[in-house]
PyMOL CGO cylinders between C-alpha atoms (Angstrom):
from pymol import cmd
from pymol.cgo import CYLINDER

trace = [
    CYLINDER, 9.84, 8.13, 0.20, 8.86, 4.66, 1.34, 0.3, 1, 1, 1, 1, 1, 1,
    CYLINDER, 8.86, 4.66, 1.34, 6.46, 2.26, -0.39, 0.3, 1, 1, 1, 1, 1, 1,
    CYLINDER, 6.46, 2.26, -0.39, 4.79, -0.91, 0.87, 0.3, 1, 1, 1, 1, 1, 1,
    CYLINDER, 4.79, -0.91, 0.87, 1.89, -3.19, 0.09, 0.3, 1, 1, 1, 1, 1, 1,
    CYLINDER, 1.89, -3.19, 0.09, -0.18, -5.73, 1.99, 0.3, 1, 1, 1, 1, 1, 1,
    CYLINDER, -0.18, -5.73, 1.99, -2.50, -8.65, 1.45, 0.3, 1, 1, 1, 1, 1, 1,
    CYLINDER, -2.50, -8.65, 1.45, -4.48, -10.80, 3.86, 0.3, 1, 1, 1, 1, 1, 1,
    CYLINDER, -4.48, -10.80, 3.86, -1.63, -13.32, 3.55, 0.3, 1, 1, 1, 1, 1, 1,
    CYLINDER, -1.63, -13.32, 3.55, 1.44, -11.14, 3.84, 0.3, 1, 1, 1, 1, 1, 1,
    CYLINDER, 1.44, -11.14, 3.84, 3.28, -7.95, 3.14, 0.3, 1, 1, 1, 1, 1, 1,
    CYLINDER, 3.28, -7.95, 3.14, 5.83, -6.60, 0.74, 0.3, 1, 1, 1, 1, 1, 1,
    CYLINDER, 5.83, -6.60, 0.74, 9.15, -5.43, 2.02, 0.3, 1, 1, 1, 1, 1, 1,
    CYLINDER, 9.15, -5.43, 2.02, 9.41, -1.71, 2.62, 0.3, 1, 1, 1, 1, 1, 1,
    CYLINDER, 9.41, -1.71, 2.62, 10.88, -0.10, -0.48, 0.3, 1, 1, 1, 1, 1, 1,
    CYLINDER, 10.88, -0.10, -0.48, 12.90, 3.04, 0.17, 0.3, 1, 1, 1, 1, 1, 1,
    CYLINDER, 12.90, 3.04, 0.17, 13.21, 5.31, -2.82, 0.3, 1, 1, 1, 1, 1, 1,
    CYLINDER, 13.21, 5.31, -2.82, 16.71, 6.82, -2.89, 0.3, 1, 1, 1, 1, 1, 1,
    CYLINDER, 16.71, 6.82, -2.89, 16.92, 10.47, -1.96, 0.3, 1, 1, 1, 1, 1, 1,
    CYLINDER, 16.92, 10.47, -1.96, 16.64, 12.74, -4.99, 0.3, 1, 1, 1, 1, 1, 1,
    CYLINDER, 16.64, 12.74, -4.99, 14.99, 10.09, -7.21, 0.3, 1, 1, 1, 1, 1, 1,
    CYLINDER, 14.99, 10.09, -7.21, 11.83, 11.36, -8.86, 0.3, 1, 1, 1, 1, 1, 1,
    CYLINDER, 11.83, 11.36, -8.86, 9.05, 8.80, -9.05, 0.3, 1, 1, 1, 1, 1, 1,
    CYLINDER, 9.05, 8.80, -9.05, 7.81, 8.68, -12.61, 0.3, 1, 1, 1, 1, 1, 1,
    CYLINDER, 7.81, 8.68, -12.61, 6.38, 5.76, -14.56, 0.3, 1, 1, 1, 1, 1, 1,
    CYLINDER, 6.38, 5.76, -14.56, 9.84, 4.36, -15.36, 0.3, 1, 1, 1, 1, 1, 1,
    CYLINDER, 9.84, 4.36, -15.36, 11.20, 4.47, -11.81, 0.3, 1, 1, 1, 1, 1, 1,
    CYLINDER, 11.20, 4.47, -11.81, 7.91, 3.13, -10.41, 0.3, 1, 1, 1, 1, 1, 1,
    CYLINDER, 7.91, 3.13, -10.41, 8.17, 0.17, -12.75, 0.3, 1, 1, 1, 1, 1, 1,
    CYLINDER, 8.17, 0.17, -12.75, 11.89, -0.39, -11.99, 0.3, 1, 1, 1, 1, 1, 1,
    CYLINDER, 11.89, -0.39, -11.99, 11.74, 0.00, -8.21, 0.3, 1, 1, 1, 1, 1, 1,
    CYLINDER, 11.74, 0.00, -8.21, 8.32, -1.40, -7.37, 0.3, 1, 1, 1, 1, 1, 1,
    CYLINDER, 8.32, -1.40, -7.37, 6.31, -3.09, -10.08, 0.3, 1, 1, 1, 1, 1, 1,
    CYLINDER, 6.31, -3.09, -10.08, 8.93, -5.44, -11.53, 0.3, 1, 1, 1, 1, 1, 1,
    CYLINDER, 8.93, -5.44, -11.53, 10.89, -6.48, -8.43, 0.3, 1, 1, 1, 1, 1, 1,
    CYLINDER, 10.89, -6.48, -8.43, 8.06, -6.47, -5.91, 0.3, 1, 1, 1, 1, 1, 1,
    CYLINDER, 8.06, -6.47, -5.91, 4.69, -6.90, -7.55, 0.3, 1, 1, 1, 1, 1, 1,
    CYLINDER, 4.69, -6.90, -7.55, 5.67, -9.15, -10.44, 0.3, 1, 1, 1, 1, 1, 1,
    CYLINDER, 5.67, -9.15, -10.44, 8.46, -11.22, -8.90, 0.3, 1, 1, 1, 1, 1, 1,
    CYLINDER, 8.46, -11.22, -8.90, 7.55, -11.29, -5.21, 0.3, 1, 1, 1, 1, 1, 1,
    CYLINDER, 7.55, -11.29, -5.21, 3.80, -11.75, -5.59, 0.3, 1, 1, 1, 1, 1, 1,
    CYLINDER, 3.80, -11.75, -5.59, 4.08, -15.55, -5.43, 0.3, 1, 1, 1, 1, 1, 1,
    CYLINDER, 4.08, -15.55, -5.43, 5.43, -15.30, -1.88, 0.3, 1, 1, 1, 1, 1, 1,
    CYLINDER, 5.43, -15.30, -1.88, 3.29, -12.39, -0.78, 0.3, 1, 1, 1, 1, 1, 1,
    CYLINDER, 3.29, -12.39, -0.78, 0.01, -13.68, -2.17, 0.3, 1, 1, 1, 1, 1, 1,
    CYLINDER, 0.01, -13.68, -2.17, 0.82, -17.42, -1.96, 0.3, 1, 1, 1, 1, 1, 1,
    CYLINDER, 0.82, -17.42, -1.96, -0.34, -18.07, -5.51, 0.3, 1, 1, 1, 1, 1, 1,
    CYLINDER, -0.34, -18.07, -5.51, -3.84, -16.88, -4.61, 0.3, 1, 1, 1, 1, 1, 1,
    CYLINDER, -3.84, -16.88, -4.61, -5.68, -14.47, -6.90, 0.3, 1, 1, 1, 1, 1, 1,
    CYLINDER, -5.68, -14.47, -6.90, -5.17, -10.87, -5.85, 0.3, 1, 1, 1, 1, 1, 1,
    CYLINDER, -5.17, -10.87, -5.85, -6.21, -7.40, -6.88, 0.3, 1, 1, 1, 1, 1, 1,
    CYLINDER, -6.21, -7.40, -6.88, -3.49, -4.81, -7.23, 0.3, 1, 1, 1, 1, 1, 1,
    CYLINDER, -3.49, -4.81, -7.23, -4.86, -1.38, -6.39, 0.3, 1, 1, 1, 1, 1, 1,
    CYLINDER, -4.86, -1.38, -6.39, -2.40, 1.50, -6.64, 0.3, 1, 1, 1, 1, 1, 1,
    CYLINDER, -2.40, 1.50, -6.64, -3.51, 5.01, -5.89, 0.3, 1, 1, 1, 1, 1, 1,
    CYLINDER, -3.51, 5.01, -5.89, -3.93, 7.81, -8.41, 0.3, 1, 1, 1, 1, 1, 1,
    CYLINDER, -3.93, 7.81, -8.41, -0.37, 9.13, -8.34, 0.3, 1, 1, 1, 1, 1, 1,
    CYLINDER, -0.37, 9.13, -8.34, 0.77, 10.22, -11.82, 0.3, 1, 1, 1, 1, 1, 1,
    CYLINDER, 0.77, 10.22, -11.82, 3.32, 7.37, -12.03, 0.3, 1, 1, 1, 1, 1, 1,
    CYLINDER, 3.32, 7.37, -12.03, 0.50, 4.89, -11.34, 0.3, 1, 1, 1, 1, 1, 1,
    CYLINDER, 0.50, 4.89, -11.34, -1.93, 6.33, -13.88, 0.3, 1, 1, 1, 1, 1, 1,
    CYLINDER, -1.93, 6.33, -13.88, 0.57, 6.86, -16.70, 0.3, 1, 1, 1, 1, 1, 1,
    CYLINDER, 0.57, 6.86, -16.70, -0.39, 5.01, -19.87, 0.3, 1, 1, 1, 1, 1, 1,
    CYLINDER, -0.39, 5.01, -19.87, 2.89, 3.09, -19.90, 0.3, 1, 1, 1, 1, 1, 1,
    CYLINDER, 2.89, 3.09, -19.90, 2.24, 1.91, -16.31, 0.3, 1, 1, 1, 1, 1, 1,
    CYLINDER, 2.24, 1.91, -16.31, -1.31, 0.91, -17.16, 0.3, 1, 1, 1, 1, 1, 1,
    CYLINDER, -1.31, 0.91, -17.16, -0.05, -1.09, -20.16, 0.3, 1, 1, 1, 1, 1, 1,
    CYLINDER, -0.05, -1.09, -20.16, 2.60, -2.81, -18.02, 0.3, 1, 1, 1, 1, 1, 1,
    CYLINDER, 2.60, -2.81, -18.02, -0.03, -3.74, -15.42, 0.3, 1, 1, 1, 1, 1, 1,
    CYLINDER, -0.03, -3.74, -15.42, -2.37, -5.04, -18.11, 0.3, 1, 1, 1, 1, 1, 1,
    CYLINDER, -2.37, -5.04, -18.11, 0.40, -7.16, -19.64, 0.3, 1, 1, 1, 1, 1, 1,
    CYLINDER, 0.40, -7.16, -19.64, 1.87, -8.49, -16.37, 0.3, 1, 1, 1, 1, 1, 1,
    CYLINDER, 1.87, -8.49, -16.37, -0.69, -8.55, -13.56, 0.3, 1, 1, 1, 1, 1, 1,
    CYLINDER, -0.69, -8.55, -13.56, -3.93, -10.45, -14.07, 0.3, 1, 1, 1, 1, 1, 1,
    CYLINDER, -3.93, -10.45, -14.07, -5.65, -8.92, -11.05, 0.3, 1, 1, 1, 1, 1, 1,
    CYLINDER, -5.65, -8.92, -11.05, -5.26, -5.19, -11.35, 0.3, 1, 1, 1, 1, 1, 1,
    CYLINDER, -5.26, -5.19, -11.35, -7.80, -2.44, -11.38, 0.3, 1, 1, 1, 1, 1, 1,
    CYLINDER, -7.80, -2.44, -11.38, -7.42, -0.07, -14.30, 0.3, 1, 1, 1, 1, 1, 1,
    CYLINDER, -7.42, -0.07, -14.30, -7.37, 3.60, -13.40, 0.3, 1, 1, 1, 1, 1, 1,
    CYLINDER, -7.37, 3.60, -13.40, -11.00, 3.89, -14.54, 0.3, 1, 1, 1, 1, 1, 1,
    CYLINDER, -11.00, 3.89, -14.54, -12.03, 1.22, -12.00, 0.3, 1, 1, 1, 1, 1, 1,
    CYLINDER, -12.03, 1.22, -12.00, -10.15, 2.59, -8.98, 0.3, 1, 1, 1, 1, 1, 1,
    CYLINDER, -10.15, 2.59, -8.98, -12.16, 3.97, -6.12, 0.3, 1, 1, 1, 1, 1, 1,
    CYLINDER, -12.16, 3.97, -6.12, -11.71, 7.68, -5.45, 0.3, 1, 1, 1, 1, 1, 1,
    CYLINDER, -11.71, 7.68, -5.45, -8.39, 8.69, -3.97, 0.3, 1, 1, 1, 1, 1, 1,
    CYLINDER, -8.39, 8.69, -3.97, -9.42, 9.06, -0.37, 0.3, 1, 1, 1, 1, 1, 1,
    CYLINDER, -9.42, 9.06, -0.37, -7.63, 7.65, 2.68, 0.3, 1, 1, 1, 1, 1, 1,
    CYLINDER, -7.63, 7.65, 2.68, -10.73, 5.71, 3.75, 0.3, 1, 1, 1, 1, 1, 1,
    CYLINDER, -10.73, 5.71, 3.75, -10.27, 3.41, 0.75, 0.3, 1, 1, 1, 1, 1, 1,
    CYLINDER, -10.27, 3.41, 0.75, -6.53, 2.88, 1.00, 0.3, 1, 1, 1, 1, 1, 1,
    CYLINDER, -6.53, 2.88, 1.00, -5.57, 0.26, 3.62, 0.3, 1, 1, 1, 1, 1, 1,
    CYLINDER, -5.57, 0.26, 3.62, -2.08, 1.69, 3.92, 0.3, 1, 1, 1, 1, 1, 1,
    CYLINDER, -2.08, 1.69, 3.92, -3.46, 5.18, 4.56, 0.3, 1, 1, 1, 1, 1, 1,
    CYLINDER, -3.46, 5.18, 4.56, -6.33, 4.37, 6.92, 0.3, 1, 1, 1, 1, 1, 1,
    CYLINDER, -6.33, 4.37, 6.92, -4.30, 2.07, 9.11, 0.3, 1, 1, 1, 1, 1, 1,
    CYLINDER, -4.30, 2.07, 9.11, -0.78, 0.87, 8.52, 0.3, 1, 1, 1, 1, 1, 1,
    CYLINDER, -0.78, 0.87, 8.52, 1.16, 4.08, 7.97, 0.3, 1, 1, 1, 1, 1, 1,
    CYLINDER, 1.16, 4.08, 7.97, -0.37, 5.38, 11.21, 0.3, 1, 1, 1, 1, 1, 1,
    CYLINDER, -0.37, 5.38, 11.21, 0.75, 2.26, 13.07, 0.3, 1, 1, 1, 1, 1, 1,
    CYLINDER, 0.75, 2.26, 13.07, 4.30, 2.65, 11.77, 0.3, 1, 1, 1, 1, 1, 1,
    CYLINDER, 4.30, 2.65, 11.77, 4.35, 6.36, 12.51, 0.3, 1, 1, 1, 1, 1, 1,
    CYLINDER, 4.35, 6.36, 12.51, 3.08, 5.86, 16.07, 0.3, 1, 1, 1, 1, 1, 1,
    CYLINDER, 3.08, 5.86, 16.07, 5.72, 3.24, 16.82, 0.3, 1, 1, 1, 1, 1, 1,
    CYLINDER, 5.72, 3.24, 16.82, 8.64, 4.75, 14.98, 0.3, 1, 1, 1, 1, 1, 1,
    CYLINDER, 8.64, 4.75, 14.98, 8.17, 8.46, 15.60, 0.3, 1, 1, 1, 1, 1, 1,
    CYLINDER, 8.17, 8.46, 15.60, 8.14, 7.79, 19.34, 0.3, 1, 1, 1, 1, 1, 1,
    CYLINDER, 8.14, 7.79, 19.34, 11.87, 7.08, 18.99, 0.3, 1, 1, 1, 1, 1, 1,
    CYLINDER, 11.87, 7.08, 18.99, 14.71, 9.43, 18.25, 0.3, 1, 1, 1, 1, 1, 1,
    CYLINDER, 14.71, 9.43, 18.25, 16.84, 8.74, 15.16, 0.3, 1, 1, 1, 1, 1, 1,
    CYLINDER, 16.84, 8.74, 15.16, 20.28, 10.20, 14.57, 0.3, 1, 1, 1, 1, 1, 1,
    CYLINDER, 20.28, 10.20, 14.57, 20.26, 9.65, 10.81, 0.3, 1, 1, 1, 1, 1, 1,
    CYLINDER, 20.26, 9.65, 10.81, 18.25, 8.36, 7.88, 0.3, 1, 1, 1, 1, 1, 1,
    CYLINDER, 18.25, 8.36, 7.88, 19.76, 4.86, 8.04, 0.3, 1, 1, 1, 1, 1, 1,
    CYLINDER, 19.76, 4.86, 8.04, 18.69, 4.53, 11.67, 0.3, 1, 1, 1, 1, 1, 1,
    CYLINDER, 18.69, 4.53, 11.67, 15.15, 5.56, 10.74, 0.3, 1, 1, 1, 1, 1, 1,
    CYLINDER, 15.15, 5.56, 10.74, 15.04, 3.07, 7.85, 0.3, 1, 1, 1, 1, 1, 1,
    CYLINDER, 15.04, 3.07, 7.85, 16.28, 0.19, 10.04, 0.3, 1, 1, 1, 1, 1, 1,
    CYLINDER, 16.28, 0.19, 10.04, 13.72, 1.05, 12.68, 0.3, 1, 1, 1, 1, 1, 1,
    CYLINDER, 13.72, 1.05, 12.68, 10.88, 1.26, 10.13, 0.3, 1, 1, 1, 1, 1, 1,
    CYLINDER, 10.88, 1.26, 10.13, 11.80, -2.15, 8.71, 0.3, 1, 1, 1, 1, 1, 1,
    CYLINDER, 11.80, -2.15, 8.71, 11.90, -3.66, 12.20, 0.3, 1, 1, 1, 1, 1, 1,
    CYLINDER, 11.90, -3.66, 12.20, 8.50, -2.18, 13.15, 0.3, 1, 1, 1, 1, 1, 1,
    CYLINDER, 8.50, -2.18, 13.15, 6.99, -3.15, 9.77, 0.3, 1, 1, 1, 1, 1, 1,
    CYLINDER, 6.99, -3.15, 9.77, 7.96, -6.78, 10.34, 0.3, 1, 1, 1, 1, 1, 1,
    CYLINDER, 7.96, -6.78, 10.34, 6.50, -6.69, 13.87, 0.3, 1, 1, 1, 1, 1, 1,
    CYLINDER, 6.50, -6.69, 13.87, 2.98, -5.84, 12.70, 0.3, 1, 1, 1, 1, 1, 1,
    CYLINDER, 2.98, -5.84, 12.70, 1.07, -9.09, 13.31, 0.3, 1, 1, 1, 1, 1, 1,
    CYLINDER, 1.07, -9.09, 13.31, -0.38, -10.93, 10.35, 0.3, 1, 1, 1, 1, 1, 1,
    CYLINDER, -0.38, -10.93, 10.35, -3.77, -10.80, 12.08, 0.3, 1, 1, 1, 1, 1, 1,
    CYLINDER, -3.77, -10.80, 12.08, -3.67, -7.00, 11.85, 0.3, 1, 1, 1, 1, 1, 1,
    CYLINDER, -3.67, -7.00, 11.85, -2.90, -7.13, 8.13, 0.3, 1, 1, 1, 1, 1, 1,
    CYLINDER, -2.90, -7.13, 8.13, -5.76, -9.58, 7.59, 0.3, 1, 1, 1, 1, 1, 1,
    CYLINDER, -5.76, -9.58, 7.59, -8.19, -7.41, 9.59, 0.3, 1, 1, 1, 1, 1, 1,
    CYLINDER, -8.19, -7.41, 9.59, -7.20, -4.32, 7.62, 0.3, 1, 1, 1, 1, 1, 1,
    CYLINDER, -7.20, -4.32, 7.62, -7.71, -6.09, 4.28, 0.3, 1, 1, 1, 1, 1, 1,
    CYLINDER, -7.71, -6.09, 4.28, -10.98, -7.68, 5.39, 0.3, 1, 1, 1, 1, 1, 1,
    CYLINDER, -10.98, -7.68, 5.39, -12.28, -4.28, 6.52, 0.3, 1, 1, 1, 1, 1, 1,
    CYLINDER, -12.28, -4.28, 6.52, -12.10, -2.91, 2.98, 0.3, 1, 1, 1, 1, 1, 1,
    CYLINDER, -12.10, -2.91, 2.98, -15.58, -4.06, 1.79, 0.3, 1, 1, 1, 1, 1, 1,
    CYLINDER, -15.58, -4.06, 1.79, -17.23, -2.52, 4.87, 0.3, 1, 1, 1, 1, 1, 1,
    CYLINDER, -17.23, -2.52, 4.87, -15.30, 0.71, 4.36, 0.3, 1, 1, 1, 1, 1, 1,
    CYLINDER, -15.30, 0.71, 4.36, -16.29, 0.80, 0.70, 0.3, 1, 1, 1, 1, 1, 1,
    CYLINDER, -16.29, 0.80, 0.70, -19.97, 0.35, 1.58, 0.3, 1, 1, 1, 1, 1, 1,
    CYLINDER, -19.97, 0.35, 1.58, -19.73, 3.14, 4.18, 0.3, 1, 1, 1, 1, 1, 1,
    CYLINDER, -19.73, 3.14, 4.18, -18.11, 5.54, 1.73, 0.3, 1, 1, 1, 1, 1, 1,
    CYLINDER, -18.11, 5.54, 1.73, -20.94, 4.83, -0.72, 0.3, 1, 1, 1, 1, 1, 1,
    CYLINDER, -20.94, 4.83, -0.72, -23.56, 5.17, 2.03, 0.3, 1, 1, 1, 1, 1, 1,
    CYLINDER, -23.56, 5.17, 2.03, -22.15, 8.52, 3.15, 0.3, 1, 1, 1, 1, 1, 1,
    CYLINDER, -22.15, 8.52, 3.15, -21.72, 9.72, -0.45, 0.3, 1, 1, 1, 1, 1, 1,
    CYLINDER, -21.72, 9.72, -0.45, -17.95, 9.96, -0.29, 0.3, 1, 1, 1, 1, 1, 1,
    CYLINDER, -17.95, 9.96, -0.29, -17.75, 11.79, 3.02, 0.3, 1, 1, 1, 1, 1, 1,
    CYLINDER, -17.75, 11.79, 3.02, -14.76, 11.04, 5.22, 0.3, 1, 1, 1, 1, 1, 1,
    CYLINDER, -14.76, 11.04, 5.22, -15.64, 8.10, 7.47, 0.3, 1, 1, 1, 1, 1, 1,
    CYLINDER, -15.64, 8.10, 7.47, -12.37, 8.07, 9.40, 0.3, 1, 1, 1, 1, 1, 1,
    CYLINDER, -12.37, 8.07, 9.40, -11.78, 6.39, 12.71, 0.3, 1, 1, 1, 1, 1, 1,
    CYLINDER, -11.78, 6.39, 12.71, -15.17, 7.32, 14.13, 0.3, 1, 1, 1, 1, 1, 1,
    CYLINDER, -15.17, 7.32, 14.13, -16.86, 4.44, 12.36, 0.3, 1, 1, 1, 1, 1, 1,
    CYLINDER, -16.86, 4.44, 12.36, -14.03, 1.93, 12.19, 0.3, 1, 1, 1, 1, 1, 1,
    CYLINDER, -14.03, 1.93, 12.19, -11.45, 0.93, 14.75, 0.3, 1, 1, 1, 1, 1, 1,
    CYLINDER, -11.45, 0.93, 14.75, -9.35, -1.87, 13.31, 0.3, 1, 1, 1, 1, 1, 1,
    CYLINDER, -9.35, -1.87, 13.31, -5.94, -1.28, 14.74, 0.3, 1, 1, 1, 1, 1, 1,
]
cmd.load_cgo(trace, "trace")
């Protein structure tokens, strides 16, 4: 599994979860929340206020995770405030994973390390302007999901990347 996050000002590194590791609240906190969100957020978000919006995976909604977020991240949405878990409202799902997949899956990889190196290289190549456009598209996407009563809006209404 690979994890990443974006803001209008930057991106996290890609985090590769070791093979065989089960993502639960403890591993999510150890591999992602503490090293990336808490300690790297100054560089990623340039000391600007930010909202941390995980999805509804069990490790994200666990009470211990919610408490950690409450205690450590001033701009986080509690699980009760999150929008529905639909790809249209997740910038990584509606845009960036598809970009990475299109670029990286066009190549042949002999092993997992080759794939990881290639993903990191392609991740770093995504222009900052694309990240900013994806983030700035979120309010329009949210309004469209509300307008269409939660129906999938997909790429027919929005072409950002």
